[in-house]
Structures are given as structure tokens and as C-alpha cells.
N, CA, C, O and CB atoms as a CASP TS submission, in Angstrom:
PFRMAT TS
TARGET T0000
AUTHOR 0000-0000-0000
METHOD Language model
MODEL 1
PARENT N/A
ATOM      1  N   UNK     1       3.293 -19.387 -10.410  1.00  0.00           N
ATOM      2  CA  UNK     1       4.689 -18.681 -10.043  1.00  0.00           C
ATOM      3  C   UNK     1       4.562 -16.993  -9.765  1.00  0.00           C
ATOM      4  O   UNK     1       3.990 -16.237 -10.550  1.00  0.00           O
ATOM      5  CB  UNK     1       5.796 -18.939 -11.411  1.00  0.00           C
ATOM      6  N   UNK     2       5.087 -16.641  -8.731  1.00  0.00           N
ATOM      7  CA  UNK     2       5.092 -15.192  -8.279  1.00  0.00           C
ATOM      8  C   UNK     2       5.836 -14.454  -9.413  1.00  0.00           C
ATOM      9  O   UNK     2       6.884 -14.792  -9.962  1.00  0.00           O
ATOM     10  CB  UNK     2       5.844 -14.966  -6.783  1.00  0.00           C
ATOM     11  N   UNK     3       5.050 -13.352  -9.646  1.00  0.00           N
ATOM     12  CA  UNK     3       5.518 -12.236 -10.671  1.00  0.00           C
ATOM     13  C   UNK     3       6.775 -11.460  -9.942  1.00  0.00           C
ATOM     14  O   UNK     3       6.838 -11.612  -8.722  1.00  0.00           O
ATOM     15  CB  UNK     3       4.166 -11.072 -11.041  1.00  0.00           C
ATOM     16  N   UNK     4       7.511 -10.863 -10.399  1.00  0.00           N
ATOM     17  CA  UNK     4       8.157  -9.701  -9.947  1.00  0.00           C
ATOM     18  C   UNK     4       7.755  -8.940  -9.022  1.00  0.00           C
ATOM     19  O   UNK     4       8.204  -8.821  -7.882  1.00  0.00           O
ATOM     20  CB  UNK     4       8.315  -8.997 -10.748  1.00  0.00           C
ATOM     21  N   UNK     5       6.566  -8.216  -9.712  1.00  0.00           N
ATOM     22  CA  UNK     5       5.586  -7.136  -8.979  1.00  0.00           C
ATOM     23  C   UNK     5       5.000  -7.867  -7.769  1.00  0.00           C
ATOM     24  O   UNK     5       4.914  -7.179  -6.752  1.00  0.00           O
ATOM     25  CB  UNK     5       4.272  -6.569 -10.003  1.00  0.00           C
ATOM     26  N   UNK     6       4.641  -8.957  -7.701  1.00  0.00           N
ATOM     27  CA  UNK     6       3.883  -9.612  -6.735  1.00  0.00           C
ATOM     28  C   UNK     6       4.778 -10.038  -5.697  1.00  0.00           C
ATOM     29  O   UNK     6       4.327  -9.964  -4.554  1.00  0.00           O
ATOM     30  CB  UNK     6       3.124 -10.716  -7.276  1.00  0.00           C
ATOM     31  N   UNK     7       6.249 -10.578  -5.879  1.00  0.00           N
ATOM     32  CA  UNK     7       7.131 -10.359  -4.916  1.00  0.00           C
ATOM     33  C   UNK     7       7.667  -9.315  -4.437  1.00  0.00           C
ATOM     34  O   UNK     7       7.913  -9.287  -3.231  1.00  0.00           O
ATOM     35  CB  UNK     7       7.868 -10.853  -5.098  1.00  0.00           C
ATOM     36  N   UNK     8       7.962  -8.250  -5.235  1.00  0.00           N
ATOM     37  CA  UNK     8       7.741  -6.635  -4.513  1.00  0.00           C
ATOM     38  C   UNK     8       6.960  -6.319  -3.546  1.00  0.00           C
ATOM     39  O   UNK     8       7.245  -5.808  -2.463  1.00  0.00           O
ATOM     40  CB  UNK     8       7.260  -5.685  -5.319  1.00  0.00           C
ATOM     41  N   UNK     9       5.677  -6.730  -4.085  1.00  0.00           N
ATOM     42  CA  UNK     9       4.486  -6.319  -2.936  1.00  0.00           C
ATOM     43  C   UNK     9       4.681  -7.137  -1.673  1.00  0.00           C
ATOM     44  O   UNK     9       4.779  -6.546  -0.597  1.00  0.00           O
ATOM     45  CB  UNK     9       2.853  -6.651  -3.488  1.00  0.00           C
ATOM     46  N   UNK    10       4.744  -8.443  -1.737  1.00  0.00           N
ATOM     47  CA  UNK    10       5.088  -9.198  -0.587  1.00  0.00           C
ATOM     48  C   UNK    10       6.317  -8.742   0.385  1.00  0.00           C
ATOM     49  O   UNK    10       6.162  -8.646   1.603  1.00  0.00           O
ATOM     50  CB  UNK    10       5.352 -10.502  -1.092  1.00  0.00           C
ATOM     51  N   UNK    11       7.339  -8.516  -0.158  1.00  0.00           N
ATOM     52  CA  UNK    11       8.623  -8.397   0.599  1.00  0.00           C
ATOM     53  C   UNK    11       8.280  -6.813   1.038  1.00  0.00           C
ATOM     54  O   UNK    11       8.383  -6.554   2.237  1.00  0.00           O
ATOM     55  CB  UNK    11      10.207  -8.706  -0.417  1.00  0.00           C
ATOM     56  N   UNK    12       7.967  -5.980   0.323  1.00  0.00           N
ATOM     57  CA  UNK    12       7.671  -4.668   0.614  1.00  0.00           C
ATOM     58  C   UNK    12       6.802  -4.465   1.803  1.00  0.00           C
ATOM     59  O   UNK    12       7.213  -3.872   2.800  1.00  0.00           O
ATOM     60  CB  UNK    12       7.098  -4.089  -0.495  1.00  0.00           C
ATOM     61  N   UNK    13       5.517  -4.990   1.697  1.00  0.00           N
ATOM     62  CA  UNK    13       4.671  -4.969   2.685  1.00  0.00           C
ATOM     63  C   UNK    13       5.623  -5.311   3.968  1.00  0.00           C
ATOM     64  O   UNK    13       6.167  -4.402   4.594  1.00  0.00           O
ATOM     65  CB  UNK    13       3.463  -5.951   2.396  1.00  0.00           C
ATOM     66  N   UNK    14       5.762  -6.488   4.264  1.00  0.00           N
ATOM     67  CA  UNK    14       6.572  -6.976   5.371  1.00  0.00           C
ATOM     68  C   UNK    14       7.693  -5.955   6.067  1.00  0.00           C
ATOM     69  O   UNK    14       7.743  -5.614   7.249  1.00  0.00           O
ATOM     70  CB  UNK    14       7.284  -8.200   4.822  1.00  0.00           C
ATOM     71  N   UNK    15       8.545  -5.585   5.011  1.00  0.00           N
ATOM     72  CA  UNK    15       9.496  -4.636   5.386  1.00  0.00           C
ATOM     73  C   UNK    15       9.171  -3.639   5.936  1.00  0.00           C
ATOM     74  O   UNK    15       9.753  -3.315   6.972  1.00  0.00           O
ATOM     75  CB  UNK    15      10.126  -4.261   4.570  1.00  0.00           C
ATOM     76  N   UNK    16       8.090  -2.814   5.378  1.00  0.00           N
ATOM     77  CA  UNK    16       7.574  -1.605   5.885  1.00  0.00           C
ATOM     78  C   UNK    16       6.860  -1.683   7.188  1.00  0.00           C
ATOM     79  O   UNK    16       7.057  -0.848   8.070  1.00  0.00           O
ATOM     80  CB  UNK    16       6.727  -1.058   4.943  1.00  0.00           C
ATOM     81  N   UNK    17       5.953  -2.771   7.330  1.00  0.00           N
ATOM     82  CA  UNK    17       5.513  -3.089   8.488  1.00  0.00           C
ATOM     83  C   UNK    17       6.481  -3.095   9.629  1.00  0.00           C
ATOM     84  O   UNK    17       6.294  -2.499  10.690  1.00  0.00           O
ATOM     85  CB  UNK    17       4.947  -4.211   8.348  1.00  0.00           C
ATOM     86  N   UNK    18       7.576  -3.844   9.316  1.00  0.00           N
ATOM     87  CA  UNK    18       8.634  -4.086  10.430  1.00  0.00           C
ATOM     88  C   UNK    18       9.360  -2.770  10.712  1.00  0.00           C
ATOM     89  O   UNK    18       9.840  -2.589  11.830  1.00  0.00           O
ATOM     90  CB  UNK    18       9.737  -5.233   9.997  1.00  0.00           C
ATOM     91  N   UNK    19       9.472  -1.789   9.700  1.00  0.00           N
ATOM     92  CA  UNK    19       9.968  -0.369   9.773  1.00  0.00           C
ATOM     93  C   UNK    19       9.164   0.405  11.022  1.00  0.00           C
ATOM     94  O   UNK    19       9.634   0.917  12.038  1.00  0.00           O
ATOM     95  CB  UNK    19       9.684   0.414   8.252  1.00  0.00           C
ATOM     96  N   UNK    20       7.970   0.314  10.630  1.00  0.00           N
ATOM     97  CA  UNK    20       6.927   0.982  11.296  1.00  0.00           C
ATOM     98  C   UNK    20       6.880   0.410  12.519  1.00  0.00           C
ATOM     99  O   UNK    20       6.776   1.209  13.449  1.00  0.00           O
ATOM    100  CB  UNK    20       5.662   0.948  10.648  1.00  0.00           C
ATOM    101  N   UNK    21       6.935  -1.002  12.855  1.00  0.00           N
ATOM    102  CA  UNK    21       6.827  -1.132  14.327  1.00  0.00           C
ATOM    103  C   UNK    21       8.197  -0.812  15.145  1.00  0.00           C
ATOM    104  O   UNK    21       8.166  -0.688  16.370  1.00  0.00           O
ATOM    105  CB  UNK    21       6.363  -2.605  14.638  1.00  0.00           C
ATOM    106  N   UNK    22       9.423  -0.682  14.385  1.00  0.00           N
ATOM    107  CA  UNK    22      10.713  -0.265  14.885  1.00  0.00           C
ATOM    108  C   UNK    22      10.570   1.118  15.208  1.00  0.00           C
ATOM    109  O   UNK    22      11.289   1.583  16.093  1.00  0.00           O
ATOM    110  CB  UNK    22      11.848  -0.491  13.920  1.00  0.00           C
ATOM    111  N   UNK    23       9.656   1.918  14.555  1.00  0.00           N
ATOM    112  CA  UNK    23       9.796   3.408  14.760  1.00  0.00           C
ATOM    113  C   UNK    23       8.635   3.763  15.894  1.00  0.00           C
ATOM    114  O   UNK    23       8.676   4.877  16.418  1.00  0.00           O
ATOM    115  CB  UNK    23       9.562   4.294  13.227  1.00  0.00           C
ATOM    116  N   UNK    24       7.538   2.763  16.295  1.00  0.00           N
ATOM    117  CA  UNK    24       7.246   2.853  17.060  1.00  0.00           C
ATOM    118  C   UNK    24       7.750   2.467  18.390  1.00  0.00           C
ATOM    119  O   UNK    24       7.373   3.120  19.363  1.00  0.00           O
ATOM    120  CB  UNK    24       6.566   2.663  16.737  1.00  0.00           C
ATOM    121  N   UNK    25       8.467   1.590  18.522  1.00  0.00           N
ATOM    122  CA  UNK    25       9.185   1.036  19.399  1.00  0.00           C
ATOM    123  C   UNK    25      10.254   2.405  19.911  1.00  0.00           C
ATOM    124  O   UNK    25      10.368   2.792  21.074  1.00  0.00           O
ATOM    125  CB  UNK    25       9.881  -0.351  18.701  1.00  0.00           C
ATOM    126  N   UNK    26      10.861   2.896  18.881  1.00  0.00           N
ATOM    127  CA  UNK    26      11.850   4.057  19.043  1.00  0.00           C
ATOM    128  C   UNK    26      10.990   5.078  19.865  1.00  0.00           C
ATOM    129  O   UNK    26      11.405   5.476  20.953  1.00  0.00           O
ATOM    130  CB  UNK    26      12.416   4.718  17.521  1.00  0.00           C
ATOM    131  N   UNK    27       9.525   5.598  19.231  1.00  0.00           N
ATOM    132  CA  UNK    27       8.788   6.412  20.213  1.00  0.00           C
ATOM    133  C   UNK    27       8.396   6.066  21.761  1.00  0.00           C
ATOM    134  O   UNK    27       7.710   6.792  22.482  1.00  0.00           O
ATOM    135  CB  UNK    27       7.649   6.620  19.599  1.00  0.00           C
ATOM    136  N   UNK    28       8.809   5.162  22.023  1.00  0.00           N
ATOM    137  CA  UNK    28       8.796   4.698  23.577  1.00  0.00           C
ATOM    138  C   UNK    28       9.766   5.097  24.510  1.00  0.00           C
ATOM    139  O   UNK    28       9.786   4.896  25.724  1.00  0.00           O
ATOM    140  CB  UNK    28       8.878   3.331  23.695  1.00  0.00           C
ATOM    141  N   UNK    29      10.819   5.873  23.569  1.00  0.00           N
ATOM    142  CA  UNK    29      11.983   6.528  24.425  1.00  0.00           C
ATOM    143  C   UNK    29      11.546   7.854  24.678  1.00  0.00           C
ATOM    144  O   UNK    29      12.224   8.639  25.340  1.00  0.00           O
ATOM    145  CB  UNK    29      13.444   6.573  23.709  1.00  0.00           C
ATOM    146  N   UNK    30      10.481   8.131  24.200  1.00  0.00           N
ATOM    147  CA  UNK    30       9.858   9.528  24.721  1.00  0.00           C
ATOM    148  C   UNK    30       9.101   9.603  26.138  1.00  0.00           C
ATOM    149  O   UNK    30       8.412  10.557  26.499  1.00  0.00           O
ATOM    150  CB  UNK    30       8.782   9.996  23.662  1.00  0.00           C
ATOM    151  N   UNK    31       9.327   8.522  26.823  1.00  0.00           N
ATOM    152  CA  UNK    31       8.634   8.318  28.171  1.00  0.00           C
ATOM    153  C   UNK    31       9.369   9.221  29.014  1.00  0.00           C
ATOM    154  O   UNK    31      10.496   8.756  29.185  1.00  0.00           O
ATOM    155  CB  UNK    31       8.654   6.795  28.759  1.00  0.00           C
ATOM    156  N   UNK    32       9.223  10.238  29.573  1.00  0.00           N
ATOM    157  CA  UNK    32      10.260  10.963  30.540  1.00  0.00           C
ATOM    158  C   UNK    32      10.110  10.272  32.025  1.00  0.00           C
ATOM    159  O   UNK    32      10.709  10.801  32.962  1.00  0.00           O
ATOM    160  CB  UNK    32       9.914  12.731  30.641  1.00  0.00           C
ATOM    161  N   UNK    33       9.380   9.191  32.231  1.00  0.00           N
ATOM    162  CA  UNK    33       9.370   8.641  33.436  1.00  0.00           C
ATOM    163  C   UNK    33      10.303   7.829  33.508  1.00  0.00           C
ATOM    164  O   UNK    33      10.583   7.443  34.642  1.00  0.00           O
ATOM    165  CB  UNK    33       8.312   8.111  33.778  1.00  0.00           C
ATOM    166  N   UNK    34      11.120   7.279  32.328  1.00  0.00           N
ATOM    167  CA  UNK    34      12.135   6.031  31.959  1.00  0.00           C
ATOM    168  C   UNK    34      13.262   6.687  31.400  1.00  0.00           C
ATOM    169  O   UNK    34      14.344   6.145  31.628  1.00  0.00           O
ATOM    170  CB  UNK    34      11.555   4.879  30.845  1.00  0.00           C
ATOM    171  N   UNK    35      13.265   7.846  30.642  1.00  0.00           N
ATOM    172  CA  UNK    35      14.394   8.377  29.978  1.00  0.00           C
ATOM    173  C   UNK    35      14.486   9.805  30.128  1.00  0.00           C
ATOM    174  O   UNK    35      13.510  10.535  30.306  1.00  0.00           O
ATOM    175  CB  UNK    35      14.386   8.040  28.608  1.00  0.00           C
ATOM    176  N   UNK    36      15.816  10.229  30.044  1.00  0.00           N
ATOM    177  CA  UNK    36      16.069  11.566  30.162  1.00  0.00           C
ATOM    178  C   UNK    36      17.104  11.908  28.802  1.00  0.00           C
ATOM    179  O   UNK    36      18.088  11.242  28.483  1.00  0.00           O
ATOM    180  CB  UNK    36      16.737  11.870  31.720  1.00  0.00           C
ATOM    181  N   UNK    37      16.573  13.160  28.095  1.00  0.00           N
ATOM    182  CA  UNK    37      17.160  13.076  27.016  1.00  0.00           C
ATOM    183  C   UNK    37      16.981  14.661  26.408  1.00  0.00           C
ATOM    184  O   UNK    37      15.958  15.333  26.536  1.00  0.00           O
ATOM    185  CB  UNK    37      16.564  11.850  26.197  1.00  0.00           C
ATOM    186  N   UNK    38      18.222  15.087  25.719  1.00  0.00           N
ATOM    187  CA  UNK    38      17.702  16.559  25.499  1.00  0.00           C
ATOM    188  C   UNK    38      17.309  16.687  23.777  1.00  0.00           C
ATOM    189  O   UNK    38      17.319  15.693  23.051  1.00  0.00           O
ATOM    190  CB  UNK    38      19.080  17.798  26.006  1.00  0.00           C
ATOM    191  N   UNK    39      17.010  17.909  23.337  1.00  0.00           N
ATOM    192  CA  UNK    39      16.023  17.807  21.897  1.00  0.00           C
ATOM    193  C   UNK    39      17.383  17.741  20.867  1.00  0.00           C
ATOM    194  O   UNK    39      17.152  17.323  19.733  1.00  0.00           O
ATOM    195  CB  UNK    39      14.719  19.518  21.518  1.00  0.00           C
ATOM    196  N   UNK    40      18.616  18.083  21.152  1.00  0.00           N
ATOM    197  CA  UNK    40      19.611  17.743  20.396  1.00  0.00           C
ATOM    198  C   UNK    40      19.745  16.357  20.189  1.00  0.00           C
ATOM    199  O   UNK    40      20.040  15.962  19.062  1.00  0.00           O
ATOM    200  CB  UNK    40      20.674  18.239  20.856  1.00  0.00           C
ATOM    201  N   UNK    41      19.576  15.583  21.087  1.00  0.00           N
ATOM    202  CA  UNK    41      19.698  13.996  21.023  1.00  0.00           C
ATOM    203  C   UNK    41      18.529  13.632  20.078  1.00  0.00           C
ATOM    204  O   UNK    41      18.685  12.833  19.155  1.00  0.00           O
ATOM    205  CB  UNK    41      19.539  13.181  22.605  1.00  0.00           C
ATOM    206  N   UNK    42      17.541  14.146  20.296  1.00  0.00           N
ATOM    207  CA  UNK    42      16.419  13.697  19.545  1.00  0.00           C
ATOM    208  C   UNK    42      16.490  14.303  18.273  1.00  0.00           C
ATOM    209  O   UNK    42      16.004  13.604  17.384  1.00  0.00           O
ATOM    210  CB  UNK    42      15.146  13.977  20.184  1.00  0.00           C
ATOM    211  N   UNK    43      16.937  15.365  17.923  1.00  0.00           N
ATOM    212  CA  UNK    43      17.118  15.720  16.479  1.00  0.00           C
ATOM    213  C   UNK    43      17.978  15.033  15.737  1.00  0.00           C
ATOM    214  O   UNK    43      17.728  14.708  14.576  1.00  0.00           O
ATOM    215  CB  UNK    43      17.488  16.939  16.310  1.00  0.00           C
ATOM    216  N   UNK    44      19.289  14.695  16.468  1.00  0.00           N
ATOM    217  CA  UNK    44      20.400  13.974  15.684  1.00  0.00           C
ATOM    218  C   UNK    44      19.608  12.665  15.244  1.00  0.00           C
ATOM    219  O   UNK    44      19.762  12.226  14.104  1.00  0.00           O
ATOM    220  CB  UNK    44      21.871  13.625  16.657  1.00  0.00           C
ATOM    221  N   UNK    45      18.572  11.909  16.356  1.00  0.00           N
ATOM    222  CA  UNK    45      18.017  10.653  16.176  1.00  0.00           C
ATOM    223  C   UNK    45      17.525  11.105  14.700  1.00  0.00           C
ATOM    224  O   UNK    45      18.163  10.732  13.716  1.00  0.00           O
ATOM    225  CB  UNK    45      16.840  10.120  17.378  1.00  0.00           C
ATOM    226  N   UNK    46      16.496  11.833  14.586  1.00  0.00           N
ATOM    227  CA  UNK    46      15.450  12.129  13.331  1.00  0.00           C
ATOM    228  C   UNK    46      16.250  12.211  12.067  1.00  0.00           C
ATOM    229  O   UNK    46      16.001  11.620  11.016  1.00  0.00           O
ATOM    230  CB  UNK    46      14.580  13.609  13.490  1.00  0.00           C
ATOM    231  N   UNK    47      17.378  13.133  12.347  1.00  0.00           N
ATOM    232  CA  UNK    47      17.904  13.610  11.044  1.00  0.00           C
ATOM    233  C   UNK    47      18.645  12.376  10.461  1.00  0.00           C
ATOM    234  O   UNK    47      18.559  12.102   9.264  1.00  0.00           O
ATOM    235  CB  UNK    47      18.900  14.932  11.203  1.00  0.00           C
ATOM    236  N   UNK    48      19.250  11.764  11.188  1.00  0.00           N
ATOM    237  CA  UNK    48      19.792  10.491  10.845  1.00  0.00           C
ATOM    238  C   UNK    48      18.780   9.432  10.261  1.00  0.00           C
ATOM    239  O   UNK    48      19.195   8.624   9.430  1.00  0.00           O
ATOM    240  CB  UNK    48      20.425   9.953  12.052  1.00  0.00           C
ATOM    241  N   UNK    49      17.682   9.417  10.602  1.00  0.00           N
ATOM    242  CA  UNK    49      16.569   8.655   9.874  1.00  0.00           C
ATOM    243  C   UNK    49      16.333   9.520   8.898  1.00  0.00           C
ATOM    244  O   UNK    49      16.568   9.080   7.773  1.00  0.00           O
ATOM    245  CB  UNK    49      15.264   8.288  10.653  1.00  0.00           C
ATOM    246  N   UNK    50      15.914  10.690   8.972  1.00  0.00           N
ATOM    247  CA  UNK    50      15.476  11.522   7.656  1.00  0.00           C
ATOM    248  C   UNK    50      16.344  11.321   6.341  1.00  0.00           C
ATOM    249  O   UNK    50      15.944  11.281   5.177  1.00  0.00           O
ATOM    250  CB  UNK    50      15.549  13.103   7.988  1.00  0.00           C
ATOM    251  N   UNK    51      17.569  11.213   6.806  1.00  0.00           N
ATOM    252  CA  UNK    51      18.928  11.095   5.807  1.00  0.00           C
ATOM    253  C   UNK    51      18.909   9.725   5.036  1.00  0.00           C
ATOM    254  O   UNK    51      18.944   9.625   3.809  1.00  0.00           O
ATOM    255  CB  UNK    51      20.456  11.148   6.743  1.00  0.00           C
ATOM    256  N   UNK    52      18.853   8.750   5.872  1.00  0.00           N
ATOM    257  CA  UNK    52      18.786   6.914   5.456  1.00  0.00           C
ATOM    258  C   UNK    52      17.444   7.113   4.744  1.00  0.00           C
ATOM    259  O   UNK    52      17.561   6.285   3.840  1.00  0.00           O
ATOM    260  CB  UNK    52      18.662   5.466   7.050  1.00  0.00           C
ATOM    261  N   UNK    53      16.197   7.704   4.566  1.00  0.00           N
ATOM    262  CA  UNK    53      15.010   7.264   4.105  1.00  0.00           C
ATOM    263  C   UNK    53      15.591   8.248   2.810  1.00  0.00           C
ATOM    264  O   UNK    53      15.525   7.652   1.736  1.00  0.00           O
ATOM    265  CB  UNK    53      13.425   7.535   5.075  1.00  0.00           C
ATOM    266  N   UNK    54      16.102   9.527   2.725  1.00  0.00           N
ATOM    267  CA  UNK    54      16.140  10.089   1.693  1.00  0.00           C
ATOM    268  C   UNK    54      17.233   9.398   0.735  1.00  0.00           C
ATOM    269  O   UNK    54      17.320   9.556  -0.483  1.00  0.00           O
ATOM    270  CB  UNK    54      16.300  11.419   1.999  1.00  0.00           C
ATOM    271  N   UNK    55      17.975   8.666   1.483  1.00  0.00           N
ATOM    272  CA  UNK    55      19.006   7.827   0.688  1.00  0.00           C
ATOM    273  C   UNK    55      18.251   6.657  -0.245  1.00  0.00           C
ATOM    274  O   UNK    55      18.304   6.455  -1.458  1.00  0.00           O
ATOM    275  CB  UNK    55      20.086   7.071   1.814  1.00  0.00           C
ATOM    276  N   UNK    56      17.673   6.111   0.607  1.00  0.00           N
ATOM    277  CA  UNK    56      16.692   4.996   0.179  1.00  0.00           C
ATOM    278  C   UNK    56      15.816   5.148  -1.006  1.00  0.00           C
ATOM    279  O   UNK    56      15.620   4.328  -1.903  1.00  0.00           O
ATOM    280  CB  UNK    56      15.801   4.741   1.233  1.00  0.00           C
ATOM    281  N   UNK    57      15.291   6.414  -0.847  1.00  0.00           N
ATOM    282  CA  UNK    57      14.198   6.975  -1.945  1.00  0.00           C
ATOM    283  C   UNK    57      14.805   7.224  -2.982  1.00  0.00           C
ATOM    284  O   UNK    57      14.296   6.830  -4.031  1.00  0.00           O
ATOM    285  CB  UNK    57      13.429   8.209  -1.650  1.00  0.00           C
ATOM    286  N   UNK    58      15.959   7.886  -3.022  1.00  0.00           N
ATOM    287  CA  UNK    58      17.144   8.203  -4.178  1.00  0.00           C
ATOM    288  C   UNK    58      17.345   6.892  -4.910  1.00  0.00           C
ATOM    289  O   UNK    58      17.242   6.753  -6.129  1.00  0.00           O
ATOM    290  CB  UNK    58      18.727   8.721  -3.496  1.00  0.00           C
ATOM    291  N   UNK    59      17.661   5.887  -3.976  1.00  0.00           N
ATOM    292  CA  UNK    59      17.805   4.627  -4.899  1.00  0.00           C
ATOM    293  C   UNK    59      16.644   4.198  -5.958  1.00  0.00           C
ATOM    294  O   UNK    59      16.839   3.723  -7.077  1.00  0.00           O
ATOM    295  CB  UNK    59      17.968   3.430  -3.962  1.00  0.00           C
ATOM    296  N   UNK    60      15.425   4.466  -5.361  1.00  0.00           N
ATOM    297  CA  UNK    60      14.423   3.866  -6.080  1.00  0.00           C
ATOM    298  C   UNK    60      14.464   4.954  -7.277  1.00  0.00           C
ATOM    299  O   UNK    60      14.196   4.451  -8.368  1.00  0.00           O
ATOM    300  CB  UNK    60      12.957   3.652  -5.220  1.00  0.00           C
ATOM    301  N   UNK    61      14.735   6.295  -7.301  1.00  0.00           N
ATOM    302  CA  UNK    61      14.347   7.015  -8.258  1.00  0.00           C
ATOM    303  C   UNK    61      15.770   7.035  -9.435  1.00  0.00           C
ATOM    304  O   UNK    61      15.623   7.199 -10.646  1.00  0.00           O
ATOM    305  CB  UNK    61      13.839   8.472  -7.564  1.00  0.00           C
ATOM    306  N   UNK    62      16.717   6.891  -8.949  1.00  0.00           N
ATOM    307  CA  UNK    62      17.758   6.396  -9.590  1.00  0.00           C
ATOM    308  C   UNK    62      17.650   5.197 -10.717  1.00  0.00           C
ATOM    309  O   UNK    62      17.987   5.174 -11.901  1.00  0.00           O
ATOM    310  CB  UNK    62      18.529   6.040  -8.586  1.00  0.00           C
ATOM    311  N   UNK    63      17.082   4.276  -9.919  1.00  0.00           N
ATOM    312  CA  UNK    63      16.404   2.633 -10.544  1.00  0.00           C
ATOM    313  C   UNK    63      15.705   2.860 -11.674  1.00  0.00           C
ATOM    314  O   UNK    63      15.598   2.010 -12.558  1.00  0.00           O
ATOM    315  CB  UNK    63      15.232   1.768  -9.529  1.00  0.00           C
ATOM    316  N   UNK    64      15.036   4.343 -11.740  1.00  0.00           N
ATOM    317  CA  UNK    64      13.738   4.501 -12.873  1.00  0.00           C
ATOM    318  C   UNK    64      14.016   5.403 -13.861  1.00  0.00           C
ATOM    319  O   UNK    64      13.315   5.715 -14.823  1.00  0.00           O
ATOM    320  CB  UNK    64      12.346   5.034 -12.274  1.00  0.00           C
ATOM    321  N   UNK    65      15.150   5.814 -13.527  1.00  0.00           N
ATOM    322  CA  UNK    65      15.793   6.928 -14.318  1.00  0.00           C
ATOM    323  C   UNK    65      15.911   6.030 -15.805  1.00  0.00           C
ATOM    324  O   UNK    65      16.271   4.855 -15.868  1.00  0.00           O
ATOM    325  CB  UNK    65      17.474   7.545 -13.551  1.00  0.00           C
ATOM    326  N   UNK    66      15.541   6.832 -16.890  1.00  0.00           N
ATOM    327  CA  UNK    66      15.666   6.285 -18.353  1.00  0.00           C
ATOM    328  C   UNK    66      17.042   6.923 -18.904  1.00  0.00           C
ATOM    329  O   UNK    66      17.343   8.100 -18.705  1.00  0.00           O
ATOM    330  CB  UNK    66      14.273   6.763 -19.372  1.00  0.00           C
ATOM    331  N   UNK    67      17.829   6.025 -19.608  1.00  0.00           N
ATOM    332  CA  UNK    67      19.250   6.020 -19.935  1.00  0.00           C
ATOM    333  C   UNK    67      19.219   6.384 -21.279  1.00  0.00           C
ATOM    334  O   UNK    67      18.197   6.123 -21.912  1.00  0.00           O
ATOM    335  CB  UNK    67      20.000   4.703 -19.695  1.00  0.00           C
ATOM    336  N   UNK    68      20.133   6.926 -21.818  1.00  0.00           N
ATOM    337  CA  UNK    68      20.120   7.137 -23.177  1.00  0.00           C
ATOM    338  C   UNK    68      20.317   6.167 -23.771  1.00  0.00           C
ATOM    339  O   UNK    68      20.999   5.315 -23.201  1.00  0.00           O
ATOM    340  CB  UNK    68      20.849   7.942 -23.611  1.00  0.00           C
ATOM    341  N   UNK    69      19.754   5.848 -25.312  1.00  0.00           N
ATOM    342  CA  UNK    69      19.753   4.689 -26.060  1.00  0.00           C
ATOM    343  C   UNK    69      19.775   4.904 -27.431  1.00  0.00           C
ATOM    344  O   UNK    69      18.747   5.338 -27.951  1.00  0.00           O
ATOM    345  CB  UNK    69      18.721   3.924 -25.758  1.00  0.00           C
ATOM    346  N   UNK    70      20.554   4.728 -27.975  1.00  0.00           N
ATOM    347  CA  UNK    70      20.478   4.991 -29.652  1.00  0.00           C
ATOM    348  C   UNK    70      19.366   3.999 -29.826  1.00  0.00           C
ATOM    349  O   UNK    70      19.112   3.187 -28.936  1.00  0.00           O
ATOM    350  CB  UNK    70      22.032   4.599 -30.724  1.00  0.00           C
ATOM    351  N   UNK    71      18.612   4.054 -31.098  1.00  0.00           N
ATOM    352  CA  UNK    71      17.539   3.280 -31.522  1.00  0.00           C
ATOM    353  C   UNK    71      17.845   2.711 -33.125  1.00  0.00           C
ATOM    354  O   UNK    71      17.017   2.001 -33.696  1.00  0.00           O
ATOM    355  CB  UNK    71      16.181   4.226 -31.390  1.00  0.00           C
TER
END
């Protein structure tokens, strides 16, 4: 039977690899032979990604916070 940590690792590896693939696809938009864009548009894209990444990281940090408990 798969442990919770093994399941986490299996799913996390798959999801992270999919995210990396999509980031690389996003990078294809930098080809000025095919696309035209402003640095403001680029900054909007990356700011949005950075906010979502920070929010997701915070979810992990909050999940690991120790809660007060009387013993």
C-alpha cells in the first residue's frame, strides 16, 4: 500500500513537471517573429504567476503551522 508521503511525491512530481512544461510553452510567446508584446504585458503575466505561486506556497506553510494545544 502506498504511504501518504509516497502518494505526495508521486503526484507532486507529475504536477511540477506539467507546470514546468507549461512555463516553457509560455516562453514560446517571447518569439518576436510570431508575437508582438509590451514589457507591461510581460510584467502583468509574471506578476500574476508570482502571486499565485506565493499564495500556493503560503498554503503549505499554513498547513504546517503548529497550533496551540493544552496538554
